[in-house]
MDTraj code that builds the backbone (N, CA, C; nanometers):
import mdtraj as md
import numpy as np

residues = "UNK UNK UNK UNK UNK UNK UNK UNK UNK UNK UNK UNK UNK UNK UNK UNK UNK UNK UNK UNK UNK UNK UNK UNK UNK UNK UNK UNK UNK UNK UNK UNK UNK UNK UNK UNK UNK UNK UNK UNK UNK UNK UNK UNK UNK UNK UNK UNK UNK UNK UNK UNK UNK UNK UNK UNK UNK UNK UNK UNK UNK UNK UNK UNK UNK UNK UNK UNK UNK UNK UNK UNK UNK UNK UNK UNK UNK UNK UNK UNK UNK UNK UNK UNK UNK UNK UNK UNK UNK UNK UNK UNK UNK UNK UNK UNK UNK UNK UNK UNK UNK UNK UNK UNK UNK UNK UNK UNK UNK UNK UNK UNK".split()
xyz = np.array([
    [1.2099, -1.0552, 0.4240],
    [1.3495, -1.0194, 0.4127],
    [1.4061, -1.0003, 0.5525],
    [1.5241, -1.0491, 0.5724],
    [1.5942, -1.0275, 0.6989],
    [1.7135, -0.9389, 0.6674],
    [1.7367, -0.8417, 0.7562],
    [1.8408, -0.7420, 0.7337],
    [1.9462, -0.7483, 0.8432],
    [2.0667, -0.7134, 0.8073],
    [2.1744, -0.6961, 0.9037],
    [2.2617, -0.5827, 0.8543],
    [2.2810, -0.4830, 0.9377],
    [2.3665, -0.3679, 0.9062],
    [2.3270, -0.3020, 0.7743],
    [2.1949, -0.2878, 0.7532],
    [2.1455, -0.2161, 0.6368],
    [2.1446, -0.2944, 0.5073],
    [2.1619, -0.4256, 0.5135],
    [2.1644, -0.5080, 0.3924],
    [2.0709, -0.6270, 0.4065],
    [2.0140, -0.6694, 0.2948],
    [1.9321, -0.7904, 0.2920],
    [2.0278, -0.9092, 0.3016],
    [2.0071, -0.9938, 0.4015],
    [2.0930, -1.1106, 0.4168],
    [2.0171, -1.2413, 0.3944],
    [1.8834, -1.2329, 0.3910],
    [1.8037, -1.3532, 0.3679],
    [1.6670, -1.3127, 0.3149],
    [1.6162, -1.3925, 0.2218],
    [1.4819, -1.3715, 0.1687],
    [1.4054, -1.5021, 0.1842],
    [1.2897, -1.4943, 0.2489],
    [1.1997, -1.6092, 0.2562],
    [1.0657, -1.5656, 0.2012],
    [0.9997, -1.6552, 0.1295],
    [0.8714, -1.6202, 0.0696],
    [0.7971, -1.7471, 0.0311],
    [0.6653, -1.7381, 0.0282],
    [0.5847, -1.8504, -0.0192],
    [0.5766, -1.8507, -0.1712],
    [0.5992, -1.7338, -0.2337],
    [0.6059, -1.7260, -0.3800],
    [0.6906, -1.6045, -0.4170],
    [0.7494, -1.6070, -0.5350],
    [0.8254, -1.4934, -0.5851],
    [0.9688, -1.4832, -0.5356],
    [1.0148, -1.5805, -0.4579],
    [1.1502, -1.5723, -0.4025],
    [1.2563, -1.5714, -0.5124],
    [1.2386, -1.6519, -0.6150],
    [1.3369, -1.6571, -0.7241],
    [1.3448, -1.5221, -0.7948],
    [1.2304, -1.4597, -0.8184],
    [1.2269, -1.3283, -0.8834],
    [1.2965, -1.2251, -0.7950],
    [1.2637, -1.2230, -0.6659],
    [1.3259, -1.1269, -0.5740],
    [1.4772, -1.1462, -0.5712],
    [1.5227, -1.2698, -0.5633],
    [1.6666, -1.2971, -0.5606],
    [1.7368, -1.2511, -0.6865],
    [1.6755, -1.2732, -0.8035],
    [1.7395, -1.2306, -0.9279],
    [1.7419, -1.0784, -0.9379],
    [1.6383, -1.0127, -0.8865],
    [1.6377, -0.8662, -0.8892],
    [1.7441, -0.8110, -0.7948],
    [1.7615, -0.8729, -0.6792],
    [1.8677, -0.8292, -0.5892],
    [2.0025, -0.8443, -0.6576],
    [2.0239, -0.9550, -0.7283],
    [2.1517, -0.9794, -0.7951],
    [2.1766, -0.8779, -0.9067],
    [2.0735, -0.8424, -0.9839],
    [2.0925, -0.7479, -1.0946],
    [2.1309, -0.6093, -1.0452],
    [2.0987, -0.5779, -0.9213],
    [2.1295, -0.4469, -0.8665],
    [2.2690, -0.4346, -0.8087],
    [2.3488, -0.5431, -0.8156],
    [2.4823, -0.5386, -0.7565],
    [2.4727, -0.5076, -0.6079],
    [2.5635, -0.4286, -0.5569],
    [2.5632, -0.3926, -0.4152],
    [2.4335, -0.3241, -0.3741],
    [2.3791, -0.2423, -0.4628],
    [2.2550, -0.1724, -0.4328],
    [2.1352, -0.2646, -0.4193],
    [2.1400, -0.3807, -0.4831],
    [2.0283, -0.4734, -0.4799],
    [1.9998, -0.5317, -0.3438],
    [2.0966, -0.5227, -0.2537],
    [2.0756, -0.5746, -0.1182],
    [2.0901, -0.4656, -0.0122],
    [2.0986, -0.3406, -0.0547],
    [2.1177, -0.2296, 0.0392],
    [1.9869, -0.1565, 0.0647],
    [1.9563, -0.1317, 0.1927],
    [1.8366, -0.0562, 0.2273],
    [1.8547, 0.0881, 0.1815],
    [1.7586, 0.1377, 0.1077],
    [1.7601, 0.2760, 0.0613],
    [1.6793, 0.3640, 0.1562],
    [1.5572, 0.3200, 0.1857],
    [1.4722, 0.3941, 0.2781],
    [1.3613, 0.3033, 0.3279],
    [1.3090, 0.3383, 0.4431],
    [1.1894, 0.2749, 0.4960],
    [1.0927, 0.3880, 0.5276],
    [0.9723, 0.3788, 0.4741],
    [0.8718, 0.4822, 0.4976],
    [0.7450, 0.4203, 0.5525],
    [0.6765, 0.4947, 0.6372],
    [0.5491, 0.4513, 0.6922],
    [0.4466, 0.5589, 0.6627],
    [0.3403, 0.5210, 0.5923],
    [0.2364, 0.6167, 0.5560],
    [0.1430, 0.6464, 0.6718],
    [0.1040, 0.7737, 0.6838],
    [0.0142, 0.8177, 0.7908],
    [-0.1133, 0.8847, 0.7395],
    [-0.1230, 0.9125, 0.6104],
    [-0.2349, 0.9889, 0.5572],
    [-0.3576, 0.8999, 0.5339],
    [-0.4645, 0.9159, 0.6140],
    [-0.5832, 0.8316, 0.5969],
    [-0.6570, 0.8579, 0.4656],
    [-0.6349, 0.9741, 0.4041],
    [-0.7000, 1.0042, 0.2769],
    [-0.6372, 0.9271, 0.1606],
    [-0.5198, 0.8685, 0.1841],
    [-0.4512, 0.7916, 0.0802],
    [-0.4516, 0.6415, 0.1109],
    [-0.5431, 0.5971, 0.1947],
    [-0.5513, 0.4550, 0.2292],
    [-0.5868, 0.3729, 0.1061],
    [-0.5448, 0.2465, 0.1059],
    [-0.5782, 0.1557, -0.0031],
    [-0.7289, 0.1298, 0.0018],
    [-0.8007, 0.1619, -0.1063],
    [-0.9461, 0.1417, -0.1047],
    [-0.9822, -0.0067, -0.1028],
    [-1.0905, -0.0398, -0.0352],
    [-1.1336, -0.1798, -0.0294],
    [-1.1898, -0.2255, -0.1633],
    [-1.2635, -0.1371, -0.2330],
    [-1.3128, -0.1691, -0.3677],
    [-1.2063, -0.1288, -0.4674],
    [-1.1756, -0.2179, -0.5601],
    [-1.0711, -0.1935, -0.6608],
    [-0.9425, -0.1449, -0.5942],
    [-0.8808, -0.2260, -0.5082],
    [-0.7639, -0.1816, -0.4318],
    [-0.6432, -0.1462, -0.5190],
    [-0.5774, -0.0410, -0.4813],
    [-0.4515, 0.0021, -0.5420],
    [-0.3775, 0.0849, -0.4372],
    [-0.2480, 0.0990, -0.4515],
    [-0.1667, 0.1735, -0.3554],
    [-0.1491, 0.3148, -0.4090],
    [-0.2183, 0.4125, -0.3487],
    [-0.2111, 0.5485, -0.4005],
    [-0.0824, 0.6210, -0.3618],
    [-0.0411, 0.7090, -0.4470],
    [0.0677, 0.8038, -0.4284],
    [0.1853, 0.7533, -0.3457],
    [0.2616, 0.6637, -0.4032],
    [0.3900, 0.6208, -0.3486],
    [0.3832, 0.5611, -0.2082],
    [0.2679, 0.5107, -0.1678],
    [0.2572, 0.4428, -0.0403],
    [0.2528, 0.5324, 0.0813],
    [0.2100, 0.6578, 0.0646],
    [0.2008, 0.7475, 0.1799],
    [0.0702, 0.7296, 0.2577],
    [-0.0140, 0.6374, 0.2131],
    [-0.1422, 0.6139, 0.2795],
    [-0.1259, 0.5485, 0.4152],
    [-0.2223, 0.5712, 0.5027],
    [-0.2177, 0.5213, 0.6407],
    [-0.1937, 0.3710, 0.6442],
    [-0.0879, 0.3303, 0.7131],
    [-0.0581, 0.1904, 0.7351],
    [0.0269, 0.1228, 0.6296],
    [0.0575, 0.1910, 0.5194],
    [0.1396, 0.1315, 0.4141],
    [0.2874, 0.1479, 0.4510],
    [0.3634, 0.0397, 0.4374],
    [0.5081, 0.0450, 0.4607],
    [0.5770, 0.0396, 0.3247],
    [0.6650, 0.1358, 0.3008],
    [0.7437, 0.1408, 0.1772],
    [0.8884, 0.1112, 0.2140],
    [0.9416, 0.0072, 0.1533],
    [1.0814, -0.0305, 0.1743],
    [1.1492, -0.0281, 0.0392],
    [1.2448, 0.0590, 0.0224],
    [1.3146, 0.0590, -0.1056],
    [1.4590, 0.0169, -0.0850],
    [1.5104, -0.0484, -0.1883],
    [1.6476, -0.0973, -0.1908],
    [1.7222, -0.0260, -0.3015],
    [1.8540, -0.0111, -0.2855],
    [1.9346, 0.0407, -0.3952],
    [2.0129, 0.1657, -0.3626],
    [2.0436, 0.2393, -0.4684],
    [2.1241, 0.3609, -0.4618],
    [2.0586, 0.4593, -0.3650],
    [2.1277, 0.4879, -0.2549],
    [2.0719, 0.5811, -0.1563],
    [2.1526, 0.7100, -0.1477],
    [2.2356, 0.7352, -0.2489],
    [2.3229, 0.8524, -0.2457],
    [2.2436, 0.9831, -0.2418],
    [2.1263, 0.9879, -0.3071],
    [2.0474, 1.1111, -0.3046],
    [1.9851, 1.1364, -0.1677],
    [1.9867, 1.0345, -0.0814],
    [1.9301, 1.0460, 0.0532],
    [2.0401, 1.0607, 0.1587],
    [2.1635, 1.0811, 0.1134],
    [2.2749, 1.0977, 0.2058],
    [2.3466, 0.9687, 0.2396],
    [2.3108, 0.8593, 0.1728],
    [2.3740, 0.7304, 0.1985],
    [2.5015, 0.7117, 0.1205],
    [2.5680, 0.6007, 0.1463],
    [2.6976, 0.5725, 0.0843],
    [2.6883, 0.4753, -0.0332],
    [2.5679, 0.4273, -0.0681],
    [2.5533, 0.3315, -0.1769],
    [2.5145, 0.4066, -0.3036],
    [2.6062, 0.4072, -0.4004],
    [2.5818, 0.4754, -0.5279],
    [2.5917, 0.3735, -0.6403],
    [2.5489, 0.4139, -0.7589],
    [2.5575, 0.3250, -0.8754],
    [2.7018, 0.2817, -0.8957],
    [2.7185, 0.1554, -0.9310],
    [2.8520, 0.1022, -0.9572],
    [2.8940, 0.1385, -1.0984],
    [3.0227, 0.1482, -1.1202],
    [3.0759, 0.1839, -1.2519],
    [3.0196, 0.0898, -1.3576],
    [2.9679, 0.1469, -1.4645],
    [2.9148, 0.0679, -1.5748],
    [2.7726, 0.0179, -1.5538],
    [2.7113, 0.0522, -1.4413],
    [2.5733, 0.0096, -1.4144],
    [2.4866, 0.1325, -1.3926],
    [2.3610, 0.1248, -1.4367],
    [2.2696, 0.2340, -1.4027],
    [2.2349, 0.2285, -1.2542],
    [2.1917, 0.3388, -1.1998],
    [2.1506, 0.3408, -1.0594],
    [2.0366, 0.2417, -1.0395],
    [2.0452, 0.1617, -0.9357],
    [1.9440, 0.0606, -0.9051],
    [1.8596, 0.1100, -0.7892],
    [1.7289, 0.1211, -0.8108],
    [1.6341, 0.1586, -0.7058],
    [1.5082, 0.0749, -0.7255],
    [1.4665, 0.0044, -0.6218],
    [1.3435, -0.0740, -0.6268],
    [1.2585, -0.0420, -0.5046],
    [1.1340, -0.0043, -0.5279],
    [1.0397, 0.0227, -0.4186],
    [0.9543, -0.1009, -0.3959],
    [0.9355, -0.1358, -0.2709],
    [0.8499, -0.2462, -0.2307],
    [0.7446, -0.1889, -0.1375],
    [0.6177, -0.2189, -0.1645],
    [0.5074, -0.1674, -0.0834],
    [0.4399, -0.2833, -0.0113],
    [0.4151, -0.2652, 0.1178],
    [0.3508, -0.3675, 0.1992],
    [0.2255, -0.3072, 0.2614],
    [0.1136, -0.3740, 0.2425],
    [-0.0140, -0.3194, 0.2887],
    [-0.0745, -0.3975, 0.4047],
    [-0.0053, -0.4999, 0.4539],
    [-0.0637, -0.5841, 0.5583],
    [0.0333, -0.6149, 0.6731],
    [0.1334, -0.5312, 0.6917],
    [0.2324, -0.5560, 0.7970],
    [0.1850, -0.5077, 0.9331],
    [0.2505, -0.5589, 1.0355],
    [0.2374, -0.5059, 1.1706],
    [0.3697, -0.4409, 1.2047],
    [0.3659, -0.3162, 1.2509],
    [0.4863, -0.2409, 1.2853],
    [0.4812, -0.2087, 1.4338],
    [0.5835, -0.2524, 1.5054],
    [0.5941, -0.2265, 1.6486],
    [0.7194, -0.1443, 1.6732],
    [0.7047, -0.0365, 1.7491],
    [0.8175, 0.0483, 1.7873],
    [0.8262, 0.0418, 1.9396],
    [0.9342, -0.0179, 1.9887],
    [0.9429, -0.0430, 2.1325],
    [0.8319, -0.1387, 2.1712],
    [0.7476, -0.0988, 2.2617],
    [0.6336, -0.1809, 2.3022],
    [0.5025, -0.1340, 2.2397],
    [0.5087, -0.0304, 2.1578],
    [0.3869, 0.0276, 2.0995],
    [0.3628, -0.0250, 1.9584],
    [0.2414, -0.0745, 1.9324],
    [0.2031, -0.1170, 1.7982],
    [0.1533, 0.0059, 1.7240],
    [0.2237, 0.0450, 1.6167],
    [0.1848, 0.1608, 1.5363],
    [0.0892, 0.1194, 1.4252],
    [0.1153, 0.0004, 1.3664],
    [0.0334, -0.0509, 1.2574],
    [0.0055, -0.1988, 1.2864],
    [-0.1205, -0.2396, 1.2733],
    [-0.1561, -0.3799, 1.2918],
    [-0.2274, -0.4285, 1.1657],
    [-0.1643, -0.5283, 1.1005],
    [-0.2194, -0.5845, 0.9769],
    [-0.2539, -0.4760, 0.8736],
    [-0.1662, -0.3781, 0.8623],
    [-0.1843, -0.2734, 0.7620],
    [-0.2765, -0.1593, 0.8033],
    [-0.3250, -0.1617, 0.9261],
    [-0.4150, -0.0564, 0.9740],
    [-0.3428, 0.0271, 1.0797],
    [-0.3324, 0.1576, 1.0540],
    [-0.2714, 0.2495, 1.1490],
    [-0.3487, 0.2468, 1.2803],
    [-0.2792, 0.2327, 1.3911],
    [-0.3442, 0.2218, 1.5226],
    [-0.3529, 0.3576, 1.5908],
])
top = md.Topology()
chain = top.add_chain()
for i, resn in enumerate(residues, 1):
    res = top.add_residue(resn, chain, resSeq=i)
    for name in ("N", "CA", "C"):
        top.add_atom(name, md.element.get_by_symbol(name[0]), res)
traj = md.Trajectory(xyz[None], top)
């Protein structure tokens, strides 16, 4: 996903792009609005290598949580549109590299 001014402006993917696009559309304005970005730091909640799963809302070390949608409860200006339920979608990424300035914080999903 590529973002500009807090909104998804482009989606590229090797698979699932049609599904992602339709989900963005069903959410109206919220479907393309960044709700929150979280980075997990807790090594006790890391994704296990055997029988992998993402524990407790992605707070595990190296997991990036990106949610889209209604951010009014977080102090944002995007709220549910009239006649629509609040749209919130969480996306979890377990293999990203996160760089802040010149420092690599996460490399391929592993906290550095």
